N, CA, C and O of each residue as an XYZ file, in Angstrom:
260
protein
N       0.799     -1.198      0.000
C       0.000      0.000      0.000
C       0.843      1.264      0.000
O       0.458      2.272     -0.594
N       1.976      1.214      0.657
C       2.835      2.390      0.693
C       3.347      2.723     -0.707
O       3.524      3.891     -1.053
N       3.582      1.690     -1.500
C       4.047      1.902     -2.862
C       2.985      2.602     -3.707
O       3.316      3.416     -4.569
N       1.726      2.294     -3.467
C       0.645      2.902     -4.239
C       0.529      4.394     -3.944
O       0.342      5.193     -4.861
N       0.638      4.772     -2.679
C       0.571      6.188     -2.335
C       1.800      6.934     -2.850
O       1.711      8.095     -3.249
N       2.934      6.259     -2.836
C       4.159      6.842     -3.379
C       4.013      7.068     -4.877
O       4.421      8.107     -5.396
N       3.437      6.103     -5.564
C       3.221      6.210     -7.005
C       2.281      7.349     -7.342
O       2.553      8.123     -8.260
N       1.181      7.467     -6.618
C       0.220      8.523     -6.926
C       0.801      9.906     -6.651
O       0.580     10.830     -7.433
N       1.538     10.064     -5.556
C       2.123     11.379     -5.280
C       3.231     11.713     -6.270
O       3.392     12.875     -6.644
N       3.998     10.714     -6.700
C       5.079     10.941     -7.661
C       4.513     11.331     -9.029
O       4.975     12.294     -9.641
N       3.524     10.593     -9.502
C       2.935     10.890    -10.815
C       2.176     12.219    -10.800
O       2.187     12.953    -11.788
N       1.532     12.520     -9.705
C       0.833     13.800     -9.580
C       1.847     14.941     -9.614
O       1.599     15.978    -10.230
N       2.968     14.756     -8.965
C       4.017     15.777     -8.963
C       4.540     16.020    -10.371
O       4.744     17.168    -10.765
N       4.757     14.959    -11.128
C       5.263     15.113    -12.493
C       4.275     15.898    -13.345
O       4.676     16.765    -14.123
N       2.989     15.601    -13.203
C       1.973     16.319    -13.975
C       1.960     17.804    -13.628
O       1.813     18.647    -14.513
N       2.112     18.130    -12.339
C       2.065     19.524    -11.912
C       3.314     20.292    -12.325
O       3.224     21.435    -12.774
N       4.484     19.663    -12.171
C       5.746     20.338    -12.493
C       5.904     20.482    -14.001
O       6.517     21.439    -14.474
N       5.366     19.553    -14.739
C       5.461     19.565    -16.201
C       4.819     20.818    -16.790
O       5.194     21.250    -17.880
N       3.865     21.399    -16.088
C       3.215     22.622    -16.556
C       4.179     23.810    -16.568
O       4.034     24.718    -17.386
N       5.167     23.808    -15.659
C       6.068     24.951    -15.561
C       7.422     24.700    -16.224
O       8.036     25.641    -16.727
N       7.898     23.461    -16.237
C       9.189     23.157    -16.844
C       9.009     22.669    -18.269
O       7.961     22.138    -18.637
N      10.057     22.859    -19.068
C       9.954     22.546    -20.485
C      10.023     21.043    -20.767
O       9.213     20.520    -21.533
N      10.970     20.357    -20.162
C      11.157     18.950    -20.484
C      10.636     18.014    -19.418
O      10.526     18.383    -18.248
N      10.315     16.796    -19.830
C       9.805     15.815    -18.876
C      10.927     15.303    -17.983
O      10.690     14.981    -16.819
N      12.146     15.222    -18.514
C      13.269     14.740    -17.709
C      13.529     15.644    -16.515
O      13.809     15.163    -15.416
N      13.438     16.941    -16.725
C      13.664     17.862    -15.616
C      12.519     17.796    -14.605
O      12.743     17.972    -13.407
N      11.306     17.545    -15.071
C      10.171     17.390    -14.153
C      10.346     16.139    -13.307
O      10.038     16.147    -12.115
N      10.835     15.068    -13.910
C      11.087     13.830    -13.174
C      12.165     14.059    -12.128
O      12.048     13.579    -11.001
N      13.218     14.790    -12.494
C      14.312     15.061    -11.562
C      13.824     15.854    -10.349
O      14.208     15.558     -9.218
N      12.996     16.840    -10.577
C      12.464     17.657     -9.479
C      11.614     16.798     -8.551
O      11.699     16.927     -7.330
N      10.809     15.935     -9.119
C       9.911     15.106     -8.303
C      10.663     14.006     -7.565
O      10.283     13.644     -6.452
N      11.715     13.472     -8.160
C      12.532     12.483     -7.449
C      13.157     13.141     -6.227
O      13.176     12.565     -5.139
N      13.661     14.340     -6.417
C      14.301     15.047     -5.311
C      13.293     15.388     -4.214
O      13.592     15.221     -3.031
N      12.113     15.859     -4.588
C      11.160     16.318     -3.573
C      10.345     15.181     -2.950
O      10.135     15.173     -1.737
N       9.888     14.233     -3.750
C       8.996     13.185     -3.232
C       9.781     11.997     -2.690
O       9.530     11.552     -1.570
N      10.716     11.482     -3.460
C      11.393     10.246     -3.077
C      12.539     10.469     -2.106
O      12.656      9.743     -1.118
N      13.389     11.460     -2.366
C      14.540     11.677     -1.495
C      14.124     12.096     -0.095
O      14.840     11.826      0.870
N      12.982     12.749      0.026
C      12.511     13.116      1.360
C      12.096     11.887      2.165
O      12.039     11.935      3.393
N      11.808     10.793      1.476
C      11.442      9.539      2.141
C      12.600      8.543      2.175
O      12.420      7.393      2.575
N      13.787      8.985      1.756
C      14.961      8.114      1.810
C      15.008      7.082      0.703
O      15.612      6.023      0.876
N      14.387      7.362     -0.425
C      14.341      6.422     -1.542
C      14.882      7.081     -2.804
O      14.973      8.306     -2.896
N      15.238      6.245     -3.773
C      15.573      6.711     -5.096
C      14.879      5.805     -6.099
O      14.389      4.735     -5.740
N      14.838      6.227     -7.335
C      14.011      5.531     -8.320
C      14.835      4.541     -9.137
O      15.994      4.797     -9.465
N      14.223      3.420     -9.455
C      14.799      2.458    -10.394
C      14.029      2.507    -11.707
O      14.587      2.815    -12.760
N      12.740      2.199    -11.626
C      11.866      2.217    -12.803
C      10.499      2.725    -12.390
O      10.093      2.585    -11.236
N       9.791      3.318    -13.343
C       8.422      3.730    -13.068
C       7.653      3.866    -14.374
O       8.237      4.007    -15.448
N       6.346      3.821    -14.257
C       5.451      4.065    -15.382
C       4.166      4.630    -14.810
O       3.489      3.972    -14.020
N       3.835      5.830    -15.201
C       2.638      6.476    -14.658
C       1.383      6.139    -15.458
O       0.297      6.034    -14.888
N       1.519      5.972    -16.752
C       0.353      5.706    -17.590
C       0.042      4.223    -17.607
O       0.942      3.383    -17.597
N      -1.239      3.915    -17.634
C      -1.648      2.523    -17.796
C      -1.867      2.281    -19.283
O      -2.489      3.084    -19.977
N      -1.352      1.181    -19.741
C      -1.497      0.813    -21.152
C      -2.163     -0.544    -21.235
O      -2.516     -1.127    -20.210
N      -2.335     -1.043    -22.420
C      -3.005     -2.328    -22.622
C      -2.349     -3.429    -21.801
O      -1.224     -3.839    -22.089
N      -3.042     -3.902    -20.791
C      -2.548     -5.007    -19.986
C      -1.454     -4.652    -18.999
O      -1.034     -5.516    -18.230
N      -0.978     -3.422    -18.987
C       0.082     -3.026    -18.064
C      -0.439     -1.940    -17.136
O      -1.074     -0.981    -17.575
N      -0.165     -2.102    -15.858
C      -0.606     -1.130    -14.864
C       0.525     -0.156    -14.569
O       1.683     -0.405    -14.904
N       0.173      0.946    -13.942
C       1.178      1.895    -13.484
C       1.963      1.274    -12.339
O       1.387      0.573    -11.506
N       3.273      1.520    -12.282
C       4.093      0.938    -11.226
C       5.275      1.847    -10.924
O       5.612      2.739    -11.701
N       5.893      1.598     -9.780
C       7.125      2.291     -9.406
C       7.997      1.295     -8.649
O       7.513      0.550     -7.798
N       9.273      1.292     -8.967
C      10.246      0.448     -8.282
C      11.290      1.368     -7.676
O      11.913      2.160     -8.383
N      11.482      1.266     -6.366
C      12.425      2.139     -5.672
C      13.472      1.312     -4.943
O      13.343      0.097     -4.791
N      14.503      2.001     -4.501
C      15.519      1.376     -3.666
C      15.951      2.393     -2.625
O      15.704      3.590     -2.774
N      16.594      1.915     -1.577
C      17.060      2.814     -0.526
C      18.183      3.689     -1.057
O      18.981      3.273     -1.897
N      18.223      4.894     -0.550
C      19.208      5.854     -0.994
C      20.488      5.713     -0.198
O      20.437      5.542      1.020
N      21.648      5.781     -0.863
C      22.924      5.766     -0.157
C      23.154      7.135      0.453
O      22.794      8.156     -0.133
N      23.748      7.150      1.620
C      23.965      8.435      2.295
C      25.385      8.878      2.226
O      25.727      9.940      2.748
């Protein structure tokens, strides 16, 4: 369940930041820093959109200090 809330807040952040920044890569970077790093995580893989037969997902790992 924690992963689901993390996914929704991360994808919501990307949608909101994308309105102000030009590229999607920079929006992802901002959201990784604000959403994931504040929880001590970093990103491995993610997909926000659901496609045919595939659900949205996020894979994280612990952050090195």
